[in-house]
C-alpha positions, 0 to 999 in steps of 0.5 A, a space after each residue: 545342386 550336383 548330381 551325386 549330392 541329389 541322389 545322396 540326399 534322395 537316397 538319405 530321404 528314403 531311409 529317413 522315411 523308412 525309419 519313420 515308418 518303422 517307428 509308426 509300425 512299432 507303435 500304432 494300435 491295430 485301428 485308428 482313432 474315430 473323431 467322427 464321434 464321441 461317448 458323452 457318457 457310460 453308466 455301468 451297473 454290475 449286479 454280482 450274484 451268489 453264483 458268480 454270474 454278474 448282470 451288467 447293464 450299460 447305458 451309453 450316451 453317444 454324440 454323432 458329429 458325423 452321420 452314422 448308422 449306430 455303434 459297435 460294442 465288442 465285448 472280450 470273450 476270454 481273458 488272461 486268467 479265467 474262463 467265462 461265458 456271455 448269455 442273455 444279450 439285449 439292447 433295449 429300443 434299438 435294432 441290433 444283431 449280436 454274435 460271439 460278444 458283439 453287439 451291432 446296434 442302429 439301423 442299416 437303413 437310417 442315419 443318426 447325428 448328435 446325441 443318442 442313448 443306447 442301453 445295453 444288457 447280458 450276463 457274464 457266467 463266471 466260475 469259482 477261482 481256485 484259492 482257498 484264502 479269498 475270492 476274487 473279482 477282476 472285471 474290465 469295467 471299460 475296455 482298451 478297445 474303444 476307438 473315441 474318448 469316453 468324457 464322462 463314465 461311472 460303474 457301480 459294482 453290487 456284491 451279494 449281501 453276505 459277501 465281504 469285500 477285503 480290498 480292491 485296486 483300480 488301474 487305468 490307462 493303456 492296456 497293461 498299465 499298472 497305474 491309475 491316472 483316469 478314475 477314482 473309487 470308493 466303497 459303501 458297504 457291499 458296493 463299489 463306485 468307480 468315476 472317471 476324473 478326466 476324459 478317458 482317451 481312445 484305446 484307454 481302459 479301467 480295470 478293478 481287482 477286488 478281493 473278497 472274503 472266501 465264501 463270497 459267491 457260495 453257489 459259484 459252479 465249478 468248472 468241468 475240464 474237457 482234458 486233464 494233465 494227469 502227468 507232465 515232466 518238464 526237463 530242460 538244460 541250459 547251454 553255454 549261450 543261454 539257450 535252454 533245450 526243453 523236453 515236455 512229456 504229457 500223459 492226458 485224459 480227454 473226456 471229449 471226442 474232439 477239440 485241440 490241445 494248444 501248447 502255446 510258445 508265444 515269443 517274449 521280444 518286447 522286454 515288457 516289465 524288465 523281462 529277458 527276451 526270448 523266443 522259441 524254435 525247432 518246435 518238435 511233437 512226437 505222439 505214442 500209439 496209433 496216432 502218429 499224425 495227431 499234432 501240428 506244429 506252427 512257429 510258436 505253438 503246437 496243437 494236439 488233436 483230441 479224438 479217437 484215443 484209446 480209452 481217452 488216454 494220449 501220451 505225447 512229447 513236446 521239444 523245442 529250443 528257447 533262445 534268450 537275449 544274453 544282454 538282458 540277464 542283470 536283474 532281470 528274470 527269464 519268465 516262461 510260461 506253461 501256457 494252454 489257454 488258447 486250447 479250444 478245450 478246457 485244461 486242467 493241469 494236475 501233476 506236473 514236475 520241472 526240472 532245470 540243469 543249468 549252470 551259475 543259477 542266481 534264483 528261481 521260482 514257479 508259480 501260477 499266473 493266478 496266484 503270483 497276480 493275487 500275491 498267494 502262496 506259490 503253487 509249486 513246491 521248489 528246491 533250487 541250487 545254483 546249478 539245478 532247480 526242481 519244482 513240483 505242483 502241490 494243487 491242481 492248476 486251474 482251468 484258464 490258469 498258467 504256470 510261469 517259470 522264473 529264472 535269474 541269471 547273474 550278467 556274465 552267466 553266458 557267452 554270446 554265440 558267435 555268428 557269420 555277422 560277426 566277421 562279415 559286416 567288418 569284412 564288408 567295411 574293410 573291402 570298401 575301405 580297401 577299394 576307396 584306398 585303391 581308388 585314391 592310390 590309382 587316381 592320375 590327373 593333371 597338376 593344378 598350376 594356378 597363375 594370376 588372373 586380373 580379369 575373368 579367364 577364357 570369357 568365363 561368365 560368373 555362373 560358368 565359374 561358380 560351376 567351375 570352382 566347386 562343380 555345382 551350380 547354386 542359385 546365386 550362381 545363376 543370378 549373378 548373371 543379371 549383374 554380368 549383363 548389366 555390366 555388359 550394358 544390356 540391362 539397368 537396375 533401379 532399387 526402391 528400397 533395400 529388397 525390392 528392385 526393378 530391372 530395366 531392359 537396354 538391349 538384347 544379348 548379342 551372338 557372344 552369349 550363349 544360348 542359355 543366357 539368351 533363353 534366360 535373358 528373354 524369360 526375365 521380360 515375359 511379365 514386364 510392362 514397358 520393358 520394366 519388370 519388378 522383383 515382386 513380378 518375378 517372384 515365385 515365377 522365375 525359379 523354373 527358369 533358374 533350374 533350366 539354366 543351371 542344367 544348361 550350363 552342366 550339359 554345356 560342359 559335357 562330352 568331353 568338356 566336363 570338369 570331372 571325369 564321368 566314370 570317376 564321378 558315377 563310381 564315387 556316387 556309387 561308393 557314397 551310397 555303399 558306405 552307409 548302406 551295406 553295413 546297414 543292410 547286414 545289420 538289419 538282415 541279423 536283426 531279422 535273423 536274432 530277432 532280439 530288440 528287432 524295432 529298436 535295432 532296425 531303427 538304429 540301422 536306419 538312423 546309422 545309414 541316414 547319419 552315415 549318409 549325411 556324413 557323406 554329403 557334408 564331406 563331399 561338399 567340404 571337397 567341393 568347396 575346398 577352393 572357394 571356402 575358408 579354413 574355419 567353414 572347412 573345419 565346420 564341415 569336418 566337425 559336422 561330418 564326424 559328429 554325425 557319424 560318431 553319433 550314428 555309430 554310438 547308437 549301433 554300439 549301444 542298440 546294436 551290440 546284440 547282433 554283432 559284438 562290440 569289437 565288430 561294431 568298432 572295427 567296421 566304424 574305424 574303416 567307415 570313418 576313413 572311407 568316408 574321409 578318402 571317398 571325396 578325394 576318389 573323383 578326378 578332373 579332367 585335363 581341360 578341367 584342371 586348365 580351367 580350375 587353375 585359372 580360376 583358382 589364379 584369378 580367386 587368389 588375385 581377389 584375395 591378394 591384390 595390392 591397393 597399387 594393382 587395384 588403382 591401376 586397374 580402375 584407371 583403365 576400367 572405372 567399372 572394373 569393381 562392379 564387372 568383377 564383383 559378380 565373380 567375387 560373389 560366386 567365388 566367396 570372396 566378396 567381403 574381401 573384394 569389398 573391403 579392398 574397394 571400400 575407399 576407392 570406389 565412390 560412384 555408382 555403377 553405369 547400370 545403376 539407376 534412380 532409387 536409393 542414393 549412394 554414399 561415398 562409404 555405403 556404396 559397396 556394401 549396398 551393392 552386395 546387399 543388392 546382389 544378395 536381394 536379387 538372387 533371394 528374389 529370382 530364386 523363391 520357390 513357387 508355393 504350387 504350380 499346376 498341382 505340382 512344386 518345383 525344386 530338388 527335391 485313485 482308488 483304494 488298493 492292495 498291491 496285486 500287480 494288476 493292469 488295465 485290460 487284464 480282467 474279464 469282459 471289457 473290450 470296445 467298440 466303434 461306430 458304423 
């Protein structure tokens, strides 16, 4: 294969690998699945006490298919909605250690295999919830972090005798799943039982939300905050680009001497639940009084260090910019949280007011995560118009809860902010096109003047002619030398079947044959027996020789004798790389800067680069084969190239119009399309190459257009003329035409054919063509393995609480060790 083809294919392969790696990175969980063990069963009992503490017992039956010391059972120590503590950890009958929610069970000096049972117990201390309407109980029965499958499981939740269950909802699956595929639930008075109905795969869990009549946990302790936000005043203004400039003014009372108050501003760049994508930047914090250095600012959160505040009071202001993806504004809500859950201290929001100065607002709402999840009345009073929205907290927001602001805008509410990439991407594409046009216009090469040739010009072998006609060496070009040598009397061929043959040594190649031919000829007989070698003996052994011969032919046409100008060929290879790569690199940088849909954008850019590279390969191959292929094949190359390129462009327009506008992408697409069509013509024939190519084209034209009278005359002069020319017809792509012209003229086999399958008057020429193809396939078979390297180029009842698997307390997961 031609060098530039090889380079482009390697580049395309690398890009495809990057694309695959990116996709895998985007969907891979934090740990891989462990197939060395599995859970035969889990029997979980939760006894809920009047003080809302939960005594948990887990009976686990584990089957080890590989030797392990034991298991690690991790229990989550926090949840999205409530604070809790884990106490009284214990494992019965097995050595273990425990620290911060993690049991490590097993003997470090002993390995186990097969079935083993464990009993774990612990207590989860919960606090009273903030609702006056109902009491809520929301545990993760089986966490989403087990790294192996669970084949059977049952969980029993026993509530206090006086507790009245109103309703419940079970969710199962991967973290965030709102459906229930794996479990069923039933209720018997104050007890709920949940059973698996299918094997639960690794990293899947089961959660349950239970709504009870208020007063189910009369002794539940009320959580005491470490920090009280006495006053929070939030003002935000949205500009024409959908960016929201926010200022948060805090006045807090700290009842602890140390700790960290954390304002979390985690980015939402995944568009989960049809939410608008957003991220925060330019966070600044200013603290009043004598505490100028009390704050630490990071990319997505601000930390206020508690301590040394006069009389426990502290005032500070946090400001930042929220950048939104305006493409998402249709029926989706822009949800933005007031979240302090990552603080090392317990935070109570006592008073808060939020004002949004905006335009074209469709609707707005604000609620606490707890009230929103359990369909309770909003925690904020609201006053909303198209230009302004204001919200006031009507009751303190409980510790561990957070407020969520939701704004809805029509699709055309904002204008996309212009960036340098809007012009840079098409400008680079225009520059590439200009360079290509200049190189095409300034190309000066000797005109091709084909003249009819009855015999191969300049004594060229079929392999050499195959290289000259399309500037590449195929396996068929090389194996045509077998028949070429046979016609010169150096070997004979017998066929034992339609696909199997034997080569018979007759005489060595003389000095008229170049060194690479003699080297290849000698290699044929290394596995021979008594001067005969079969295709079965050569299969998978001869391919390295074909590669060496191919490289030798290419080298023979270097140093002033090459067909194409070396500088121009190198330049075209560089442009082949630049056309797909440069726009892809710029769009990749834009995706990294703008951040919205980063994974999809990068995947789209990489796929585009691969498709654009494939387009270049197809167009270049059509160009190099222009003197060899038929019009129909040429059309197929064009259609294939245009299809791959248009598919890549469509992908960019659909997934990357948030990076640059559609007009920019389409302008670049037009330039890339024209550049792709013109680039193959950059290459330039040398004078020597033009002369040789003219003669080869003249010879090919004769093979295609020769009249019967002329062929009869040539056969009279040389009865073997048809067989001598057949290898050339094969490498020039006109073997079928050549066969058709001679089907009534050739009735005897060639002089080099011995024994085996018999010939018939009609079958003979078709037989020979199939024979040539059979030889090519057999000798060019790649070795499956050689010296450790390969050769070649390269159920439950339920209220609609909006719950999801993994959203409650406890749960966690586990692994083995």
